[in-house]
N, C-alpha and C positions, 0 to 999 in steps of 0.2 A: 332232717332225724341225723345228720351228718354230726351237726354241735351237740344234739343232745348224748350222743356217743361218746365225744370227745369229753365232756362234762364228766359222764358218768367214769369212764376208766381214769381221768386224774383229777378225781374230786378231793382226793386228800392233800396232791401238792397245790391245786388252787386254794383249799383253805388255809394252807400254810402261807401261802402269797397273802393272802388277804390278811393275816393277822400279823403279818409283817409290817405290810402298809399302815394297818390300824396301830401298831404300836410306834412306828416312826409318825404317823400322824400326831397320836398322845403327846409323845414325847416335845414334837414342834409347837404343840398346844401351850403345854409348861412352861418351855423356856419364853415363848410370846408374853405369858403369863407375869412370869419372874420381872422380865425387861419392863413390862407395862407397869407392874408397881414400883419397882425402882425408878422409873419414868416420873411417876406421881407421886412419890414421896420426895424427889429431887423438886418438884416443881411447888409441892408444898411449903419448902423450904425459901425458894426462889420468890414466892408472890405472898406468902407471909399474910392472908387473909385481904390481899388487893383483889381488886376484880382489873379485869384485862381493859377496862377503859380508864381505870385511874392509874395504872402502869404506863399505858400510852402518854397521859396528862404528865407522866412522874417522867418521863424520858425526853419529853418536847421541853420543858423546864430545864431540866439539866442540860440539853441541849443548847439552849440560850444560855445559861449560866456558865458554860463553857466558853462562850464565845465571848460574852463580857469578859471574862477575865482573861482568855487571849488577849483580847486589847489593852487590858491593864497591863497586863505582863509587857507588851509591846512598848508600850509609854515608861513603864519603870527602865525597861532596856534601854529606852531612848535617854532617859534621863540620868542613867548611869555612864552613857558615852558621854552626855555633855559634863558631866563631874569629873569624869577621868580625863578630860581634855584641859579642862581647868588644873586639875590637880597637875599635871605635868606644868602647866605654866606658873604655879605658884612657887615659893624658894620652900624648898622640904630639903635640900642637904647644905650644908654648912662645915666649914672647916677654920679651925682657928690655931693661930701660931704666936707666941710669945719668944721674943729675941731679943739681943742685945745687939744693936747695930755697932757699938763702940768698943768691943772687946772686954777689957779688964774695967772700962771706966762704968759705972751705974749698974743697974740692974736690968730685969729682962721687962723695959716699962713700954716697951715698943710691941706693936704686934700687927699682924695682917691676920682680917676675914674674908672669906669667899662664904658668899651666898649660891646658891645655884639651884635650877629647877629642875624638872623630869626629864630634860634634855642636856644639862650641862652647860645652860646660858644664865648669865646673871650679872655680878660683878664681884669683883674685891676689893676691899677697904683697907688701907694700909695707915697705920699710924706709928709716924717717928717723933720719939721724945727726945728731946735734949737739955740742955741748961739755959738757952735761949725761949725755948718752949715747945709746941707740938704742932708737928704738922699732918696733916690727914691727906692722903691720896686716895683715890676711885679708879677702877679702869674696868671697862666693860669686859665679860669674858662670852664669848660665844664657843659650844662644843667643849668648852674644859680649856681653851686658850684666847689669849687676848691677840687679836689681829692687830690693833694700831698699836698699842702699846707694847714697851718689851717688859716682863716681869723677872721681879727679884725672883732670888731661890726661896724667900722665904713666903713670896705670894705664891710661887709655882707647888710651893709643900701646903701649905692651905688648901688649894682649890685639888690637889692629889687626895687629901683626908676627906673633903668634900664629897669628893667622885665613889673614894670606899666608903663613904659612910661609918667611918672607924672613929671613936670619940679622941678628942684633941686634947693635948696635954695643956692645961691652963694652969 
């Protein structure tokens, strides 16, 4: 009888507590319903008529495609490195200087041409034009300088123009 007496005395309070609990439950259910509808809407956009099995196949196919593309990218990267290495060995810098080695006599018919690769290695070719004929000289160049032969001022100037990659005066 002790419990029945307690319920009779606090019936209004107990009803109020039950009402608050019911309101909290209804609000929670509404919140869950809204979230569920939102997830459903997003999943419809994501799947767009696909079944779960089809989606799994699609993911597996995309994974294998990505692996194949990764392999191709690696091959292209290796080819790019080979091309870069070859490009440093090819001649792509040049400088030409025309000059008159005899001062007042004649014109600027003599010249020095520097042909260099990406590491400033190559050759400098000089042509000296005189009344008697034309003489052509070549000197190897390593890192922008000649180790074996002394360079003339015109040859040094042609090398400098080539290294700076500025247009030369012709």
